[in-house]
DSSP file (Angstrom, degrees, kcal/mol; ACC not computed):
  #  RESIDUE AA STRUCTURE BP1 BP2  ACC     N-H-->O    O-->H-N    N-H-->O    O-->H-N    TCO  KAPPA ALPHA  PHI   PSI    X-CA   Y-CA   Z-CA
    1    1 A X              0   0    0      0, 0.0     2,-0.1     0, 0.0     0, 0.0   0.000 360.0 360.0 360.0 135.7   29.2  -10.7   30.6
    2    2 A X        -     0   0    0      1,-0.1     2,-0.2     2,-0.0     0, 0.0  -0.454 360.0-125.1 -80.8 153.0   30.8  -10.6   27.2
    3    3 A X     >  -     0   0    0     -2,-0.1     4,-2.4     1,-0.1     5,-0.1  -0.520  25.9-110.4 -89.5 161.2   34.1   -8.9   26.6
    4    4 A X  H  > S+     0   0    0      1,-0.2     4,-2.4     2,-0.2     5,-0.1   0.817 120.8  54.4 -65.0 -32.7   34.5   -6.3   24.0
    5    5 A X  H  > S+     0   0    0      2,-0.2     4,-2.5     1,-0.2    -1,-0.2   0.889 107.2  50.8 -66.3 -40.1   36.6   -8.7   21.9
    6    6 A X  H  > S+     0   0    0      2,-0.2     4,-2.7     1,-0.2    -2,-0.2   0.935 111.2  47.4 -60.1 -45.7   33.9  -11.3   22.1
    7    7 A X  H  X S+     0   0    0     -4,-2.4     4,-2.3     1,-0.2    -2,-0.2   0.899 111.4  50.5 -61.5 -41.1   31.4   -8.8   20.9
    8    8 A X  H  X S+     0   0    0     -4,-2.4     4,-2.4     2,-0.2    -1,-0.2   0.925 111.5  49.7 -61.2 -44.0   33.7   -7.7   18.1
    9    9 A X  H  X S+     0   0    0     -4,-2.5     4,-1.9     1,-0.2    -2,-0.2   0.896 110.2  48.6 -61.8 -42.4   34.1  -11.4   17.1
   10   10 A X  H  X S+     0   0    0     -4,-2.7     4,-2.5     2,-0.2    -1,-0.2   0.902 110.4  52.1 -67.2 -41.4   30.4  -12.0   17.1
   11   11 A X  H  X S+     0   0    0     -4,-2.3     4,-2.7     1,-0.2    -2,-0.2   0.919 109.1  52.4 -56.7 -43.9   29.9   -8.7   14.9
   12   12 A X  H  X S+     0   0    0     -4,-2.4     4,-2.1     1,-0.2    -2,-0.2   0.882 110.8  44.9 -65.0 -40.3   32.5  -10.1   12.4
   13   13 A X  H  X S+     0   0    0     -4,-1.9     4,-2.1     2,-0.2    -1,-0.2   0.870 113.7  50.0 -68.7 -37.8   30.6  -13.4   12.1
   14   14 A X  H  X S+     0   0    0     -4,-2.5     4,-3.0     2,-0.2    -2,-0.2   0.937 110.6  51.4 -66.8 -43.1   27.3  -11.6   11.7
   15   15 A X  H  X S+     0   0    0     -4,-2.7     4,-3.1     1,-0.2     5,-0.2   0.921 108.1  51.0 -56.5 -47.7   28.9   -9.5    9.0
   16   16 A X  H  X S+     0   0    0     -4,-2.1     4,-1.6     2,-0.2    -1,-0.2   0.903 113.9  43.8 -58.8 -44.2   30.2  -12.5    7.1
   17   17 A X  H  X S+     0   0    0     -4,-2.1     4,-2.6     2,-0.2    -2,-0.2   0.908 112.7  51.6 -67.1 -42.8   26.8  -14.1    7.1
   18   18 A X  H  X S+     0   0    0     -4,-3.0     4,-2.7     1,-0.2    -2,-0.2   0.929 109.4  51.1 -64.0 -43.0   25.1  -10.9    6.3
   19   19 A X  H  X S+     0   0    0     -4,-3.1     4,-2.3     2,-0.2    -1,-0.2   0.856 109.1  50.6 -60.8 -36.2   27.5  -10.4    3.3
   20   20 A X  H  X S+     0   0    0     -4,-1.6     4,-2.5    -5,-0.2    -1,-0.2   0.929 111.3  48.4 -64.4 -45.2   26.8  -14.0    2.0
   21   21 A X  H  X S+     0   0    0     -4,-2.6     4,-2.5     1,-0.2    -2,-0.2   0.909 110.7  51.2 -65.5 -39.6   23.1  -13.3    2.2
   22   22 A X  H  X S+     0   0    0     -4,-2.7     4,-2.4    -5,-0.2    -1,-0.2   0.912 110.5  49.3 -62.5 -42.2   23.6  -10.0    0.3
   23   23 A X  H  X S+     0   0    0     -4,-2.3     4,-2.2     2,-0.2    -1,-0.2   0.908 111.1  48.2 -62.2 -41.5   25.5  -11.7   -2.4
   24   24 A X  H  X S+     0   0    0     -4,-2.5     4,-2.3     2,-0.2    -2,-0.2   0.920 112.7  48.6 -67.6 -40.9   22.9  -14.4   -2.8
   25   25 A X  H  X S+     0   0    0     -4,-2.5     4,-3.3     1,-0.2    -1,-0.2   0.906 109.5  52.6 -62.0 -43.3   20.1  -11.8   -2.9
   26   26 A X  H  X S+     0   0    0     -4,-2.4     4,-2.0     1,-0.2    -1,-0.2   0.880 109.0  50.0 -64.0 -37.5   22.0   -9.7   -5.5
   27   27 A X  H  X S+     0   0    0     -4,-2.2     4,-2.1     2,-0.2    -1,-0.2   0.927 111.3  49.8 -65.1 -40.9   22.4  -12.9   -7.7
   28   28 A X  H  X S+     0   0    0     -4,-2.3     4,-2.7     1,-0.2    -2,-0.2   0.963 109.8  50.0 -59.1 -52.7   18.7  -13.5   -7.4
   29   29 A X  H  X S+     0   0    0     -4,-3.3     4,-2.6     1,-0.2    -1,-0.2   0.877 110.2  51.0 -58.0 -36.9   17.9  -10.0   -8.4
   30   30 A X  H  X S+     0   0    0     -4,-2.0     4,-2.1     2,-0.2    -1,-0.2   0.887 111.0  47.5 -64.1 -38.8   20.1  -10.3  -11.4
   31   31 A X  H  X S+     0   0    0     -4,-2.1     4,-2.7     2,-0.2    -2,-0.2   0.881 112.0  49.3 -69.2 -37.1   18.5  -13.4  -12.4
   32   32 A X  H  X S+     0   0    0     -4,-2.7     4,-3.0     2,-0.2    -2,-0.2   0.937 110.8  51.6 -65.9 -44.4   15.0  -11.9  -12.0
   33   33 A X  H  X S+     0   0    0     -4,-2.6     4,-2.2    -5,-0.2    -2,-0.2   0.885 110.5  48.1 -63.4 -38.5   16.2   -8.9  -14.0
   34   34 A X  H  X S+     0   0    0     -4,-2.1     4,-2.7     2,-0.2    -1,-0.2   0.952 112.4  49.5 -56.3 -52.5   17.4  -11.2  -16.8
   35   35 A X  H  X S+     0   0    0     -4,-2.7     4,-2.6     1,-0.2     5,-0.3   0.931 109.9  50.4 -56.1 -47.6   14.1  -13.1  -16.7
   36   36 A X  H  X S+     0   0    0     -4,-3.0     4,-2.9     1,-0.2    -1,-0.2   0.921 110.4  50.0 -57.4 -46.1   12.2   -9.9  -16.9
   37   37 A X  H  X S+     0   0    0     -4,-2.2     4,-0.6     1,-0.2    -1,-0.2   0.889 111.8  49.3 -60.5 -39.7   14.3   -8.8  -19.9
   38   38 A X  H  < S+     0   0    0     -4,-2.7     4,-0.3     1,-0.2    -1,-0.2   0.889 122.6  29.2 -66.1 -41.2   13.7  -12.0  -21.6
   39   39 A X  H  X S+     0   0    0     -4,-2.6     4,-2.1    -5,-0.2    -2,-0.2   0.660  98.2  80.9 -97.2 -20.2    9.8  -12.1  -21.1
   40   40 A X  H  X S+     0   0    0     -4,-2.9     4,-3.0    -5,-0.3     5,-0.3   0.905  88.1  55.5 -67.3 -40.2    8.8   -8.5  -21.0
   41   41 A X  H  X S+     0   0    0     -4,-0.6     4,-2.3     1,-0.2    -1,-0.2   0.932 112.9  43.3 -53.1 -44.1    8.7   -7.9  -24.9
   42   42 A X  H  > S+     0   0    0     -4,-0.3     4,-2.6     2,-0.2    -1,-0.2   0.900 113.9  51.1 -70.0 -39.1    6.3  -10.8  -25.4
   43   43 A X  H  X S+     0   0    0     -4,-2.1     4,-2.1     2,-0.2    -2,-0.2   0.936 111.1  48.0 -67.8 -41.1    4.2   -9.7  -22.4
   44   44 A X  H  X S+     0   0    0     -4,-3.0     4,-2.1     2,-0.2    -2,-0.2   0.921 111.0  51.0 -60.4 -45.8    4.0   -6.2  -23.8
   45   45 A X  H  X S+     0   0    0     -4,-2.3     4,-1.8    -5,-0.3    -2,-0.2   0.923 111.7  47.6 -59.9 -47.1    3.0   -7.6  -27.1
   46   46 A X  H  X S+     0   0    0     -4,-2.6     4,-2.7     2,-0.2    -1,-0.2   0.802 106.1  57.8 -68.5 -31.7    0.3   -9.7  -25.5
   47   47 A X  H  X S+     0   0    0     -4,-2.1     4,-2.3     2,-0.2    -1,-0.2   0.918 107.4  48.3 -58.7 -45.4   -1.0   -6.8  -23.5
   48   48 A X  H  X S+     0   0    0     -4,-2.1     4,-2.1     2,-0.2    -2,-0.2   0.897 111.5  48.0 -60.8 -43.1   -1.5   -5.0  -26.7
   49   49 A X  H  X S+     0   0    0     -4,-1.8     4,-2.4     2,-0.2     5,-0.3   0.936 111.8  51.4 -65.3 -46.2   -3.3   -7.9  -28.3
   50   50 A X  H  X S+     0   0    0     -4,-2.7     4,-2.6     1,-0.2    -1,-0.2   0.905 109.8  49.7 -54.1 -45.0   -5.5   -8.3  -25.2
   51   51 A X  H  X S+     0   0    0     -4,-2.3     4,-2.6     1,-0.2    -1,-0.2   0.923 111.1  49.2 -65.7 -43.5   -6.4   -4.6  -25.3
   52   52 A X  H  X S+     0   0    0     -4,-2.1     4,-2.1     1,-0.2    -1,-0.2   0.885 112.6  46.3 -66.1 -38.5   -7.4   -4.8  -28.9
   53   53 A X  H  X S+     0   0    0     -4,-2.4     4,-2.4     2,-0.2    -1,-0.2   0.881 113.2  49.6 -69.2 -39.1   -9.5   -7.9  -28.4
   54   54 A X  H  X S+     0   0    0     -4,-2.6     4,-2.7    -5,-0.3    -2,-0.2   0.935 111.1  49.9 -69.2 -41.1  -11.2   -6.4  -25.3
   55   55 A X  H  X S+     0   0    0     -4,-2.6     4,-2.8     1,-0.2    -2,-0.2   0.925 110.4  49.0 -60.4 -43.9  -11.9   -3.2  -27.3
   56   56 A X  H  X S+     0   0    0     -4,-2.1     4,-2.1     2,-0.2    -1,-0.2   0.903 113.2  48.4 -66.2 -38.2  -13.4   -5.1  -30.2
   57   57 A X  H  X S+     0   0    0     -4,-2.4     4,-1.9     2,-0.2    -2,-0.2   0.929 111.8  48.3 -64.6 -44.0  -15.7   -7.1  -27.7
   58   58 A X  H  X S+     0   0    0     -4,-2.7     4,-2.6     1,-0.2    -2,-0.2   0.895 109.6  53.1 -63.8 -40.3  -16.8   -4.0  -26.0
   59   59 A X  H  X S+     0   0    0     -4,-2.8     4,-2.3     1,-0.2    -1,-0.2   0.911 109.2  49.5 -59.2 -43.0  -17.6   -2.4  -29.3
   60   60 A X  H  X S+     0   0    0     -4,-2.1     4,-0.8     2,-0.2    -2,-0.2   0.883 110.2  49.9 -63.6 -36.7  -19.7   -5.4  -30.2
   61   61 A X  H >< S+     0   0    0     -4,-1.9     3,-0.9     2,-0.2    -2,-0.2   0.934 111.4  49.1 -67.3 -46.0  -21.6   -5.2  -27.0
   62   62 A X  H 3< S+     0   0    0     -4,-2.6     3,-0.5     1,-0.2    -2,-0.2   0.860 110.6  51.7 -56.4 -38.7  -22.2   -1.4  -27.5
   63   63 A X  H 3< S+     0   0    0     -4,-2.3    -1,-0.2     1,-0.2    -2,-0.2   0.686 113.4  44.3 -72.7 -19.0  -23.4   -2.1  -31.0
   64   64 A X    X<  +     0   0    0     -3,-0.9     3,-0.8    -4,-0.8     4,-0.5  -0.467  56.5 145.7-125.7  58.1  -25.9   -4.8  -29.8
   65   65 A X  G >  S+     0   0    0     -3,-0.5     3,-0.9     1,-0.2    -1,-0.1   0.797  73.2  64.1 -69.6 -27.5  -27.8   -3.6  -26.7
   66   66 A X  G >  S+     0   0    0      1,-0.2     3,-1.4     2,-0.2     4,-0.3   0.843  92.4  62.6 -65.2 -32.0  -30.9   -5.5  -27.9
   67   67 A X  G <  S+     0   0    0     -3,-0.8     3,-0.3     1,-0.3    -1,-0.2   0.781 104.7  48.4 -62.3 -26.7  -29.1   -8.8  -27.6
   68   68 A X  G <  S+     0   0    0     -3,-0.9    -1,-0.3    -4,-0.5     3,-0.2  -0.067  72.0 114.5-107.9  32.4  -28.8   -8.2  -23.8
   69   69 A X  S <  S+     0   0    0     -3,-1.4     2,-0.3     1,-0.3    -1,-0.2   0.975  83.4  35.0 -63.2 -55.4  -32.5   -7.1  -23.1
   70   70 A X  S    S+     0   0    0      1,-0.3    -1,-0.3    -4,-0.3     2,-0.1  -0.932 128.4  18.5-150.4 130.0  -32.8  -10.3  -20.9
   71   71 A X  S    S-     0   0    0     -2,-0.3    -1,-0.3    -3,-0.2     3,-0.1   0.721  80.8-147.5 -66.6 167.0  -30.6  -11.3  -19.3
   72   72 A X  S    S+     0   0    0     -2,-0.1    11,-4.0    -3,-0.1     2,-0.3   0.570  78.5  24.9 -84.3  -6.1  -28.6   -8.2  -19.3
   73   73 A X  E     -A   82   0A   0      9,-0.3     2,-0.3     2,-0.0     9,-0.2  -0.986  63.1-170.1-153.1 158.2  -25.3  -10.1  -19.2
   74   74 A X  E     -A   81   0A   0      7,-2.3     7,-3.0    -2,-0.3     2,-0.5  -0.930  21.3-125.9-143.0 159.5  -24.0  -13.5  -20.2
   75   75 A X  E     +A   80   0A   0     -2,-0.3     2,-0.4     5,-0.2     5,-0.2  -0.959  25.8 177.2-116.8 128.1  -20.8  -15.5  -19.7
   76   76 A X  E >  S-A   79   0A   0      3,-2.5     3,-1.7    -2,-0.5    -2,-0.0  -0.997  73.9 -15.8-125.6 124.4  -19.0  -16.9  -22.8
   77   77 A X  T 3  S-     0   0    0     -2,-0.4    -1,-0.1     1,-0.3     3,-0.1   0.857 129.1 -52.8  47.2  44.4  -15.7  -18.8  -22.3
   78   78 A X  T 3  S+     0   0    0      1,-0.2     2,-0.5     0, 0.0    -1,-0.3   0.689 115.8 116.1  67.5  21.6  -15.4  -17.4  -18.8
   79   79 A X  E <   -A   76   0A   0     -3,-1.7    -3,-2.5     2,-0.0     2,-0.5  -0.977  56.5-147.3-121.9 117.9  -15.8  -13.8  -19.9
   80   80 A X  E     +A   75   0A   0     -2,-0.5     2,-0.3    -5,-0.2    -5,-0.2  -0.737  26.0 171.7 -90.5 128.0  -18.9  -12.0  -18.7
   81   81 A X  E     +A   74   0A   0     -7,-3.0    -7,-2.3    -2,-0.5     2,-0.3  -0.868  24.3  69.3-130.5 160.6  -20.2   -9.5  -21.2
   82   82 A X  E    S-A   73   0A   0     -2,-0.3     2,-0.4    -9,-0.2    -9,-0.3  -0.952  77.0 -39.0 134.9-150.4  -23.4   -7.4  -21.4
   83   83 A X        +     0   0    0    -11,-4.0     2,-0.3    -2,-0.3    -2,-0.0  -0.883  46.3 170.9-119.7 145.1  -24.9   -4.3  -19.6
   84   84 A X        -     0   0    0     -2,-0.4     2,-0.4   -11,-0.0    -2,-0.0  -0.978  42.1 -93.7-145.1 158.8  -24.9   -3.4  -15.9
   85   85 A X        -     0   0    0     -2,-0.3     2,-0.5     1,-0.0    -2,-0.0  -0.616  41.4-136.6 -71.2 129.6  -25.9   -0.3  -13.9
   86   86 A X        -     0   0    0     -2,-0.4     2,-0.1     1,-0.1    -1,-0.0  -0.792  25.6-107.3 -88.2 131.6  -22.9    1.7  -13.4
   87   87 A X        -     0   0    0     -2,-0.5    -1,-0.1     1,-0.1     2,-0.0  -0.319  33.4-124.5 -55.7 128.5  -22.6    3.0   -9.8
   88   88 A X        -     0   0    0     -2,-0.1     2,-0.4     1,-0.0    -1,-0.1  -0.314  23.7-144.8 -67.7 161.3  -23.3    6.7   -9.5
   89   89 A X        -     0   0    0      2,-0.0     2,-0.7    -2,-0.0    -1,-0.0  -0.970  10.6-126.3-128.6 147.9  -20.7    8.9   -8.0
   90   90 A X        -     0   0    0     -2,-0.4     2,-0.5     2,-0.0    -2,-0.0  -0.813  26.9-166.7 -87.0 117.8  -21.0   11.9   -5.8
   91   91 A X        -     0   0    0     -2,-0.7     2,-0.5     0, 0.0    -2,-0.0  -0.952   5.9-171.7-112.6 127.0  -18.9   14.8   -7.3
   92   92 A X        -     0   0    0     -2,-0.5     3,-0.3     1,-0.2    -2,-0.0  -0.968   4.3-176.6-118.1 108.3  -18.3   17.8   -5.1
   93   93 A X  S    S+     0   0    0     -2,-0.5     2,-0.6     1,-0.3    -1,-0.2   0.925  81.1  22.0 -70.6 -46.9  -16.7   20.6   -7.1
   94   94 A X     >  -     0   0    0      1,-0.2     4,-2.2     2,-0.0     3,-0.3  -0.878  66.6-171.5-128.5 100.6  -16.2   23.0   -4.1
   95   95 A X  H  > S+     0   0    0     -2,-0.6     4,-2.6    -3,-0.3     5,-0.2   0.888  85.1  55.8 -60.2 -39.5  -16.2   21.2   -0.8
   96   96 A X  H  > S+     0   0    0      1,-0.2     4,-2.3     2,-0.2    -1,-0.2   0.908 107.8  47.3 -58.9 -43.0  -16.3   24.4    1.2
   97   97 A X  H  > S+     0   0    0     -3,-0.3     4,-2.8     2,-0.2    -1,-0.2   0.935 112.4  49.7 -67.9 -45.6  -19.4   25.7   -0.5
   98   98 A X  H  X S+     0   0    0     -4,-2.2     4,-2.7     2,-0.2    -2,-0.2   0.921 110.9  50.3 -58.0 -43.7  -21.2   22.3    0.0
   99   99 A X  H  X S+     0   0    0     -4,-2.6     4,-2.4     1,-0.2    -2,-0.2   0.946 111.0  48.9 -56.2 -51.8  -20.2   22.2    3.7
  100  100 A X  H  X S+     0   0    0     -4,-2.3     4,-1.9     1,-0.2    -2,-0.2   0.878 111.2  49.8 -58.7 -41.9  -21.5   25.7    4.1
  101  101 A X  H  X S+     0   0    0     -4,-2.8     4,-3.3     2,-0.2     5,-0.4   0.917 109.1  52.0 -62.3 -42.9  -24.8   24.7    2.4
  102  102 A X  H  X S+     0   0    0     -4,-2.7     4,-2.9     1,-0.2     7,-0.2   0.936 110.9  47.5 -56.0 -50.3  -25.1   21.7    4.7
  103  103 A X  H  < S+     0   0    0     -4,-2.4    -1,-0.2     1,-0.2    -2,-0.2   0.820 118.4  41.1 -64.5 -32.3  -24.7   23.8    7.7
  104  104 A X  H  < S+     0   0    0     -4,-1.9     3,-0.3    -5,-0.2    -2,-0.2   0.876 126.5  30.7 -80.6 -40.2  -27.2   26.4    6.4
  105  105 A X  H  < S+     0   0    0     -4,-3.3    -3,-0.2     1,-0.2    -2,-0.2   0.823 133.8  25.5 -90.8 -34.7  -29.8   24.1    5.0
  106  106 A X    ><  +     0   0    0     -4,-2.9     3,-2.2    -5,-0.4     4,-0.2  -0.407  65.4 157.9-126.0  54.0  -29.4   21.0    7.3
  107  107 A X  G >  S+     0   0    0     -3,-0.3     3,-0.6     1,-0.3     4,-0.2   0.740  76.8  53.4 -59.0 -22.6  -28.0   22.3   10.7
  108  108 A X  G 3  S+     0   0    0      1,-0.2    -1,-0.3    -3,-0.1     3,-0.2   0.616 110.2  48.5 -88.0  -7.2  -29.3   19.3   12.6
  109  109 A X  G X> S+     0   0    0     -3,-2.2     4,-2.0    -7,-0.2     3,-0.8   0.235  72.8 106.1-108.9  14.3  -27.6   16.9   10.2
  110  110 A X  H <> S+     0   0    0     -3,-0.6     4,-2.3     1,-0.3    -1,-0.1   0.866  78.5  57.5 -65.4 -35.1  -24.2   18.3   10.0
  111  111 A X  H 34 S+     0   0    0      1,-0.2    -1,-0.3    -4,-0.2     5,-0.1   0.803 113.1  40.1 -64.4 -25.0  -22.9   15.4   12.2
  112  112 A X  H <4 S+     0   0    0     -3,-0.8    -2,-0.2     1,-0.1    -1,-0.2   0.793 123.5  37.5 -84.8 -31.6  -24.2   12.9    9.6
  113  113 A X  H  < S+     0   0    0     -4,-2.0     2,-0.5    -7,-0.2    -2,-0.2   0.601 110.8  58.3-102.0 -12.4  -23.3   14.8    6.5
  114  114 A X     <  -     0   0    0     -4,-2.3     2,-0.4    -5,-0.2    -1,-0.1  -0.979  69.5-142.7-123.4 124.4  -19.9   16.3    7.4
  115  115 A X        -     0   0    0     -2,-0.5     2,-0.5    -3,-0.1    -3,-0.1  -0.729  17.3-171.7 -82.5 130.6  -16.8   14.4    8.5
  116  116 A X        -     0   0    0     -2,-0.4     2,-0.6    -5,-0.1    -2,-0.0  -0.988   3.6-164.0-122.5 121.3  -14.8   16.1   11.2
  117  117 A X        +     0   0    0     -2,-0.5     2,-0.5     2,-0.0    -2,-0.0  -0.920   8.1 179.9-113.2 121.2  -11.3   14.8   12.1
  118  118 A X        +     0   0    0     -2,-0.6     2,-0.3     2,-0.0    -2,-0.0  -0.968   6.5 170.5-118.3 130.6   -9.7   15.9   15.4
  119  119 A X        -     0   0    0     -2,-0.5     2,-0.4     0, 0.0    -2,-0.0  -0.953  36.5-106.3-134.3 156.5   -6.3   14.6   16.5
  120  120 A X        -     0   0    0     -2,-0.3     2,-1.2     1,-0.1     3,-0.1  -0.680  24.7-133.5 -78.7 128.7   -3.9   15.5   19.1
  121  121 A X     >  -     0   0    0     -2,-0.4     4,-2.7     1,-0.2     5,-0.2  -0.728  24.3-170.5 -80.3  96.2   -0.7   17.3   17.9
  122  122 A X  H  > S+     0   0    0     -2,-1.2     4,-1.9     1,-0.2    -1,-0.2   0.816  80.3  54.7 -65.0 -35.2    1.7   15.2   20.0
  123  123 A X  H  > S+     0   0    0      2,-0.2     4,-0.7     1,-0.2    -1,-0.2   0.903 112.4  42.9 -66.5 -40.1    4.7   17.4   19.2
  124  124 A X  H >4 S+     0   0    0      1,-0.2     3,-0.8     2,-0.2     4,-0.2   0.907 113.4  51.9 -75.1 -37.5    2.9   20.5   20.6
  125  125 A X  H >< S+     0   0    0     -4,-2.7     3,-1.6     1,-0.2    -1,-0.2   0.852 101.4  62.0 -64.3 -32.9    1.5   18.6   23.6
  126  126 A X  H 3< S+     0   0    0     -4,-1.9    -1,-0.2     1,-0.3    -2,-0.2   0.772  96.7  60.2 -60.0 -29.3    5.0   17.4   24.4
  127  127 A X  T << S+     0   0    0     -3,-0.8    -1,-0.3    -4,-0.7    -2,-0.2   0.505  83.6 104.2 -74.5 -10.8    6.0   21.1   24.9
  128  128 A X  S <  S-     0   0    0     -3,-1.6     2,-0.0    -4,-0.2    -3,-0.0  -0.397  82.4-101.1 -72.3 152.0    3.4   21.6   27.7
  129  129 A X     >  -     0   0    0      1,-0.1     4,-2.4    -2,-0.1     3,-0.2  -0.314  35.4-106.4 -66.9 156.0    4.6   21.8   31.2
  130  130 A X  H  > S+     0   0    0      1,-0.2     4,-2.0     2,-0.2     5,-0.2   0.841 117.2  56.2 -57.4 -36.1    4.1   18.6   33.4
  131  131 A X  H  > S+     0   0    0      1,-0.2     4,-2.1     2,-0.2    -1,-0.2   0.951 111.0  44.4 -62.0 -46.1    1.2   20.0   35.5
  132  132 A X  H  > S+     0   0    0     -3,-0.2     4,-1.9     1,-0.2    -2,-0.2   0.908 111.1  53.7 -69.2 -36.1   -0.8   20.7   32.3
  133  133 A X  H  X>S+     0   0    0     -4,-2.4     5,-3.2     1,-0.2     4,-1.0   0.889 108.1  50.7 -62.0 -36.6    0.1   17.3   30.8
  134  134 A X  H  <5S+     0   0    0     -4,-2.0     3,-0.5    -5,-0.2    -1,-0.2   0.907 107.3  53.9 -68.6 -39.2   -1.2   15.7   34.1
  135  135 A X  H  <5S+     0   0    0     -4,-2.1    -1,-0.2     1,-0.2    -2,-0.2   0.873 111.0  46.6 -63.6 -33.6   -4.5   17.7   33.8
  136  136 A X  H  <5S-     0   0    0     -4,-1.9    -1,-0.2    -5,-0.2    -2,-0.2   0.689 115.0-117.2 -80.2 -16.3   -4.9   16.4   30.2
  137  137 A X  T  <5 +     0   0    0     -4,-1.0     2,-0.4    -3,-0.5    -3,-0.2   0.771  66.2 144.9  83.6  25.7   -4.1   12.8   31.2
  138  138 A X      < -     0   0    0     -5,-3.2     2,-0.4    -6,-0.2    -1,-0.3  -0.806  31.5-163.3 -98.7 139.3   -1.0   12.8   29.0
  139  139 A X        -     0   0    0     -2,-0.4     2,-0.5    -3,-0.1    -5,-0.0  -0.956   9.4-148.0-122.6 143.0    2.1   10.9   30.1
  140  140 A X        -     0   0    0     -2,-0.4     2,-0.2   -10,-0.0    -2,-0.0  -0.938  20.2-138.3-104.6 128.2    5.7   11.3   28.6
  141  141 A X        -     0   0    0     -2,-0.5     2,-0.2     1,-0.1     3,-0.0  -0.577  23.3-107.9 -84.1 153.7    7.7    8.1   28.6
  142  142 A X        -     0   0    0     -2,-0.2     2,-0.4     1,-0.1    -1,-0.1  -0.488  29.4-112.3 -75.1 145.0   11.3    8.3   29.6
  143  143 A X        -     0   0    0     -2,-0.2     2,-0.3     0, 0.0    -1,-0.1  -0.677  42.8-175.7 -70.7 129.6   14.1    7.9   27.0
  144  144 A X        -     0   0    0     -2,-0.4     2,-0.3    -3,-0.0    -3,-0.0  -0.933  27.3-114.2-128.7 155.0   15.9    4.7   27.6
  145  145 A X        -     0   0    0     -2,-0.3     2,-0.3     0, 0.0     0, 0.0  -0.661  35.6-173.9 -82.2 140.3   18.9    3.0   26.1
  146  146 A X        -     0   0    0     -2,-0.3     2,-0.2     2,-0.0    -2,-0.0  -0.976  27.3-109.1-134.6 151.1   18.2   -0.2   24.3
  147  147 A X        +     0   0    0     -2,-0.3     2,-0.3     2,-0.0     0, 0.0  -0.485  42.9 176.1 -76.9 146.5   20.4   -2.8   22.7
  148  148 A X        -     0   0    0     -2,-0.2     2,-0.4     2,-0.0    -2,-0.0  -0.997  26.3-160.8-150.6 153.4   20.4   -2.9   18.9
  149  149 A X        +     0   0    0     -2,-0.3     2,-0.3     2,-0.0    -2,-0.0  -0.959  26.5 157.3-137.5 121.5   22.1   -4.7   16.0
  150  150 A X        -     0   0    0     -2,-0.4     2,-0.1     7,-0.0    -2,-0.0  -0.994  40.7-119.1-144.3 128.9   21.8   -3.0   12.6
  151  151 A X        -     0   0    0     -2,-0.3     3,-0.1     1,-0.1    -2,-0.0  -0.462  17.3-144.6 -66.1 143.1   24.0   -3.3    9.5
  152  152 A X  S    S+     0   0    0      1,-0.2     2,-0.6    -2,-0.1    -1,-0.1   0.870  82.7  56.0 -75.9 -38.1   25.5    0.0    8.5
  153  153 A X  S    S-     0   0    0     -3,-0.0     3,-0.3     2,-0.0    -1,-0.2  -0.859 104.7 -19.9-102.5 116.6   25.3   -0.6    4.8
  154  154 A X        -     0   0    0     -2,-0.6     3,-0.1     1,-0.2    -3,-0.1  -0.075  65.9 -92.4  91.7 174.2   22.1   -1.5    3.0
  155  155 A X     >  +     0   0    0      1,-0.1     4,-1.9     2,-0.1     3,-0.5  -0.199  68.3 134.9-122.8  35.5   18.7   -2.8    3.8
  156  156 A X  H  >  +     0   0    0     -3,-0.3     4,-3.1     1,-0.3     5,-0.2   0.844  69.0  56.5 -60.9 -37.3   19.4   -6.5    3.1
  157  157 A X  H  > S+     0   0    0      2,-0.2     4,-2.3     1,-0.2    -1,-0.3   0.911 108.1  47.7 -65.9 -39.5   17.7   -7.7    6.3
  158  158 A X  H  > S+     0   0    0     -3,-0.5     4,-2.6     2,-0.2    -1,-0.2   0.930 114.2  47.4 -67.4 -42.7   14.4   -6.0    5.3
  159  159 A X  H  X S+     0   0    0     -4,-1.9     4,-2.2     2,-0.2    -2,-0.2   0.916 112.9  48.3 -68.0 -41.3   14.7   -7.5    1.7
  160  160 A X  H  X S+     0   0    0     -4,-3.1     4,-2.4     2,-0.2    -1,-0.2   0.915 111.4  50.1 -62.1 -40.6   15.5  -10.9    3.1
  161  161 A X  H  X S+     0   0    0     -4,-2.3     4,-2.6    -5,-0.2    -2,-0.2   0.908 111.3  49.6 -61.2 -43.4   12.5  -10.7    5.5
  162  162 A X  H  X S+     0   0    0     -4,-2.6     4,-2.5     1,-0.2    -1,-0.2   0.905 111.3  49.3 -61.2 -42.5   10.2   -9.7    2.6
  163  163 A X  H  X S+     0   0    0     -4,-2.2     4,-1.9     1,-0.2    -2,-0.2   0.892 112.5  46.3 -63.7 -41.2   11.5  -12.6    0.6
  164  164 A X  H  X S+     0   0    0     -4,-2.4     4,-1.9     2,-0.2    -2,-0.2   0.887 112.9  50.7 -67.6 -40.2   10.9  -15.0    3.5
  165  165 A X  H  X S+     0   0    0     -4,-2.6     4,-1.6     1,-0.2    -2,-0.2   0.884 109.1  50.3 -69.5 -37.8    7.4  -13.5    4.1
  166  166 A X  H  X S+     0   0    0     -4,-2.5     4,-1.0     1,-0.2    -1,-0.2   0.876 111.0  49.6 -66.8 -37.3    6.4  -13.9    0.4
  167  167 A X  H  < S+     0   0    0     -4,-1.9     3,-0.2     1,-0.2    -2,-0.2   0.876 108.4  52.9 -70.7 -31.7    7.5  -17.4    0.4
  168  168 A X  H  < S+     0   0    0     -4,-1.9    -1,-0.2     1,-0.2    -2,-0.2   0.850 107.5  53.1 -67.8 -31.9    5.5  -18.2    3.6
  169  169 A X  H  <        0   0    0     -4,-1.6    -1,-0.2     1,-0.3    -2,-0.2   0.762 360.0 360.0 -73.7 -24.7    2.4  -16.7    2.0
  170  170 A X     <        0   0    0     -4,-1.0    -1,-0.3    -3,-0.2    -2,-0.2   0.473 360.0 360.0 -74.6 360.0    2.7  -18.9   -1.1
């Protein structure tokens, strides 16, 4: 069993390591911010240029539908252009009216045409007496104490974990 002094010493060591990690992450974020500041103006400019060229290309395709009679699309310089069927969309202006119409006109198909979501309200169920919970087949778990370690200041551990996970994915 550890003494309170030993636990305090381990907490101090943990805090020192966490502070070093926090400092290094702050340095990284500052470098990333500098990098973004340096590159964003050119990126924004290029986005504008790309949008202009895309619009010009789209205008040319719109103006020349006969060029795409067969085949309806082509690939030039890894850019696919042409015509395609746009997927239709179902637009429901008043959902309540449509649901009512389905129930009236297609009563046997309501299960297929209407989504119904039912969920247990856990807060409300938790207020029921034990006998009623048992009838429902619901159990309440006991509150228990658990050991934990959590820095009081900041979310550095989450950020560090996110950075490690991103690096692992690459």
